N, C-alpha and C positions, 0 to 999 in steps of 0.2 A: 549433747554428748552421749546421752543414752541412745538416741536414734543412730548416731554414728557407730557406737559400739555394736548395736544390734545389726547394723548393715554389714560391717566388715568382720565381725566376730572377734573373739578373744585373741586368737592367733594373729589376726590382722593387726589388732592394736599393739600386740607385743612387737611385731615387726616394725610398725610405725614408731614405737618408742625407741627401739634399737637404732632406727635410722636417724631419729632426732638426736639421740645420744652421740651417734657418730659425727653428726654435724657439729655438735658442741665441742667434741674432743678435737676435731680438726678444723676448728672455726676459722682461723686466719686464711686457710686455703679453700675449704669447702664452701665458704660463703659466696665466692665468685661463681661457683658452679651451680649453686642453689637459686640465686637471684636471676630472674629473667625479665627482660624489658619487652613489653607489649606496646606496639604503636597505637595511635589514636584510631586508625581504621582497621585494627585487628582485634580479635578476641582469642583467648586460649581456653581450650576445653581440657581440664586437668583430670586425669584418671589416677586414682589411688587404689592400688591393688585391684585394678580392673573396673572399678566403679567411678562414675563421674562425681567429682567432688562438689558438694553443695547443690548439685543439679542445675548449675548455671555456669556460664562462661566467665572467665576472669579477664580483667583489663578494662581500659588501657592503664599503663603504668608499670610498676614493679610487682612481680608475683614471686612467691617462695615455693620452690620445688624441692621435696625431700629426695635424696638419692635412694636408689634401689626400690622404692615403693611407688614413686610418682612418675608419671609420664604425661606429656601434654601435646596437643595438636593445635597449631595456629590456624585460624580461619580468617580469610580476607573478606571484609564486609563491603568493599567497593563495588561499584557497578561493573558488571561483566558483559561484554559484547559477544554474542554467539552467532556466527555466520552459518546460515543453513545453505548447504550447496544446492545447485540446481536439481530439482526433483521432477521426474517425468510423471505427469499426472494425466489421467483420462477424465475429462470434464463430463458434466451431465449430458451434454449433447454430442458425446462421442468424438471429441476433438482432443488430440494428444498435444500437450504443451509442456514446457519446462519453466518452472517457477523457482526462484530463489528468494531468500528473505534474511532478516536479521532480527534477533531477539535480545532485548536489554533486560537483565535481571540482576538481583543482588541477594545476598544471604542476610536475612533479618534475625534468624535464630541459629546461632552457632552450634548449640547442643543438638538440635534436630538435624542439622546438616551432617553432623558427624555420626550420631547414633542411629539415625533412621535409614540411611542409604550409604552404600559403600563408596561410590564416586558421584557426588551430587552434580558435578558439571557434566559428566558424560550422560547421566540419566536425564538431565534437563535437555541436553543437545538431541538425544535420540527421541525424546518425547516431543520436542518441537518439530522434528522431521515428520514423525507420524501424524501429529495433529494437523500440520500443514497439508499433507496429502489427503487426510480424511475430510477436512473442511472444504478444500477446493474441489474434491471429487463430487460434492453435492451441488456445485454451482455450474451454470452454463458459461460459455465463453463470454457472452455479452454481459452477464452479471459480474463476472470476474473483472472485466475491463472497466466497467462503469462503477462498481462498488468496492474498490480495493480498500478504502478506508474502513468501511463497515466490516468487511471480512477480516481485516487486521485486528479490529476491536474484538470480534468474536473469538479469534484464535487466542488473543491475550487473555480473555476471560476463562477459556477452557484450560490454558496452561496455568494460570494463577490458582484456579481451584484444585488442579491436580498436584501442584508442587507445594501447596501450603503445608502439608505434613512433613515435607522435606526441609522446611525453614527457608523456602525460596519465595521472593516477591518479584513477579514479572512486571516490569514497569512499562514496557512498550514493545510492540511487534510491528515490523514494517515489511511489506512485500516490495522487494527491490526491482525485479525485472520479470517480465512475462515474455517468453520466447515462443513464437508461433512458427510452425513449419513453413518453408518457402512455398510449397504448393498451396497451403491454406492462405498465405498472404496474397498470392496471385488470384485465388478464387474470391477472396474478400474484396480485392481491388477491382476485379471485373464486375462483381455485384454492385459495388458503390458507383462505378462508372455507368453501368446500365440504369441504376436508379437516378443518377443525375441527368442522363440523356432523356429518360422518360419525363422527368420533371421539366426539362427544357422544352420538350415537345408540347407539354400541357400549357406552359406559359406562352409559347409561340401561338398555339391555337386560340388561347384567350385573347391574345393581342390582335390576331386576325379578325376574330369575332367583334371586338370593340372597334377596330378600324372600319369594318363593313357597316356597323351601325352608324358610325360617324359619317361615312360617305353617303349613306342613305338619307340621313338628316340634312346633309349639305345639298344633295340633289333636290330634295323637297324644297329647300329654301331658294335655290337657284331657279327652280321651275316656277315659283311664284313671282320672281323678279327677273325679267329679261335683261334689264340694265345691269344687274348684278352678275349675270353670266358674261356680259360684255366686259365688265371690269376684271373679272377673274381671268378672262382670255387675254386681256392686255397685260395683266400682272404676270402671267405665265411667259409671255413673250419677253417681258423685261428681264425675268430671271434667266431665261435661256441666253439672252444677249449678253448678260453680265458674266455668266459662268462659262459658256462655250463660245468663245470669240471666233473660233474657226468654223463654226456651224452657220450655214446660210439658211435663214428662215424667210419663207414667203407668207406673209400674213394674208389671210382672207377674211373678208367681213363675215361676221356671225350671221347676218341676215341672208347672205348668199348660201351659207350652209343650211340654214333653216329652210330656204326655198327649195334647195335640192332635196332635202328630206321630205318635204311635202309632195314634190313631184314623184319621188319614188313610192310614196305611200299611194298616190293617186294611180300610178301605173300598176 
């Protein structure tokens, strides 16, 4: 009581006493105006002659408000969703993109939210916009597209530390969409297509090299076995006869081809 008297002064306590006396005189009527109901998810910050009563919020349940001397402000403690509109950002590698997001936060200290900032929701909204632009401006486009989860966590940590004195607890930050200019999309698509074509050419070259090695080994095996060459020749004729029925094939003995080759070498 001594602390309260020292806080509001003698004149203040005289006014409080008169207000309490007025309530007693008009009790059947004034009681309905003095009792307020605070819901479970709400808290009431009561001001008595301009000072916060008991330095803490009231509720939930019934609270008593004295007329003429007391005023109160209700604060909602439920989770709030803050949509960040698309922000035009210049990334670290000089690419202009548009990024939007969403911030989930709640008020954990009603007294701080009322006494430390005029409009806590607007302050949190503008701070989220600024933090999003500042953080994404230090990232390249590839880092932004690949590490959206890590970037969201860093934005959440920055917002949480900045809004702690406002009585705000930032629960989650999400980057919803990243819009890239059409010209940049075409350039990225052309770059990806060129990279795929270069990779395909490398794979095709490796296949040709492996095939040539296999053919070289096969020729060495056939050179060591003339009968194997004859069998391979007959197998090729069988395959042609089965697949191309309209093709006329005139088989020649392999020995004749070899003798012709020897004559050509001798000539």
